[in-house]
C-alpha positions as CSV (number, residue, x, y, z in Angstrom):
1,X,95.7,92.1,110.2
2,X,96.2,88.4,109.3
3,X,94.3,86.7,106.5
4,X,91.1,85.7,108.2
5,X,89.9,81.9,108.7
6,X,88.2,79.7,106.3
7,X,84.5,79.3,106.8
8,X,85.3,75.4,107.7
9,X,87.7,76.7,110.3
10,X,85.5,78.7,112.3
11,X,84.7,77.5,115.7
12,X,81.0,77.9,115.4
13,X,78.8,75.7,112.6
14,X,76.8,77.7,110.2
15,X,78.2,80.8,111.5
16,X,77.1,82.4,108.7
17,X,73.5,81.7,108.6
18,X,73.1,82.2,112.6
19,X,70.4,84.9,113.6
20,X,71.6,88.1,115.2
21,X,69.4,87.2,118.0
22,X,71.1,83.6,118.9
23,X,74.7,85.3,118.7
24,X,75.3,86.4,122.2
25,X,74.5,83.1,123.6
26,X,76.1,81.1,121.0
27,X,79.5,83.0,121.5
28,X,79.4,82.4,125.3
29,X,81.3,79.4,125.4
30,X,83.9,80.4,123.3
31,X,87.1,81.8,124.5
32,X,89.2,84.8,123.7
33,X,90.7,83.4,120.4
34,X,87.2,81.3,119.2
35,X,85.6,85.2,119.1
36,X,88.6,86.7,117.6
37,X,88.9,84.4,115.1
38,X,84.7,85.3,114.6
39,X,85.2,88.9,114.1
40,X,88.1,88.6,111.8
41,X,86.3,86.1,109.5
42,X,83.1,88.7,109.9
43,X,85.1,92.2,109.3
44,X,86.9,90.2,106.0
45,X,83.6,89.2,104.7
46,X,80.1,90.4,105.9
47,X,81.5,93.1,108.0
48,X,77.9,93.5,109.3
49,X,77.9,96.4,112.0
50,X,75.7,94.9,114.5
51,X,77.2,91.5,114.3
52,X,80.8,92.9,115.1
53,X,80.0,95.0,118.0
54,X,78.1,92.3,119.5
55,X,81.4,90.3,119.0
56,X,83.2,93.4,119.8
57,X,81.7,93.5,122.8
58,X,82.4,90.0,123.8
59,X,86.1,89.9,123.2
60,X,86.4,92.9,125.2
61,X,84.7,91.2,128.4
62,X,86.8,88.4,127.8
63,X,90.2,90.3,127.8
64,X,88.8,92.0,130.9
65,X,88.4,88.3,132.9
66,X,85.1,87.3,131.8
67,X,85.3,83.7,131.3
68,X,83.9,81.7,128.8
69,X,80.1,79.8,130.0
70,X,78.7,76.7,128.9
71,X,79.7,74.8,125.8
72,X,79.5,75.8,122.3
73,X,76.3,74.5,120.9
74,X,77.2,72.4,117.4
75,X,73.4,71.5,116.3
76,X,71.9,74.6,114.8
77,X,68.1,74.2,114.5
78,X,67.1,77.8,114.1
79,X,69.7,77.3,110.5
80,X,66.7,75.7,108.1
81,X,68.5,72.0,107.3
82,X,68.0,70.6,104.3
83,X,64.8,72.1,102.1
84,X,64.8,76.0,101.4
85,X,62.2,78.1,100.2
86,X,58.5,77.3,99.9
87,X,56.7,74.3,100.0
88,X,54.2,75.1,98.1
89,X,53.9,73.3,94.8
90,X,50.7,71.9,92.4
91,X,50.2,68.9,94.6
92,X,49.9,71.5,97.4
93,X,47.8,74.1,96.1
94,X,44.3,74.7,96.6
95,X,41.4,74.3,93.9
96,X,40.8,76.4,91.1
97,X,38.8,79.5,91.3
98,X,37.0,81.5,88.8
99,X,37.3,84.9,88.4
100,X,34.4,87.0,89.5
101,X,32.0,87.1,86.0
102,X,31.6,90.8,85.6
103,X,35.4,91.1,84.8
104,X,35.6,88.1,82.2
105,X,33.4,87.9,79.2
106,X,34.3,84.2,78.9
107,X,33.1,83.5,82.1
108,X,28.9,83.9,82.1
109,X,26.7,85.0,84.9
110,X,26.0,82.1,87.6
111,X,22.4,82.2,88.7
112,X,21.8,83.2,92.3
């Protein structure tokens, strides 16, 4: 097998971050060469079995006469753009809470 394509040479943007559920619709517009490049890249890098299976099934279908359908979508709304992680910060946290008095000797009981 020849060397796998570089990440920047792949026919799908953010390929490594696409959810598996969107992969079949994402690759439907690719030709045999595009799917083969993704399959080669995947086997050389992540080698995730479910992804390899989806790519192999599509490649087999194209080799048996299936035609690419639609266009290759370049934007990836399902991939987080920009900020990653939690948006929680001291500015967005709730008010401080006192622990219950029955477990903390420094917190006297509150009248009822």
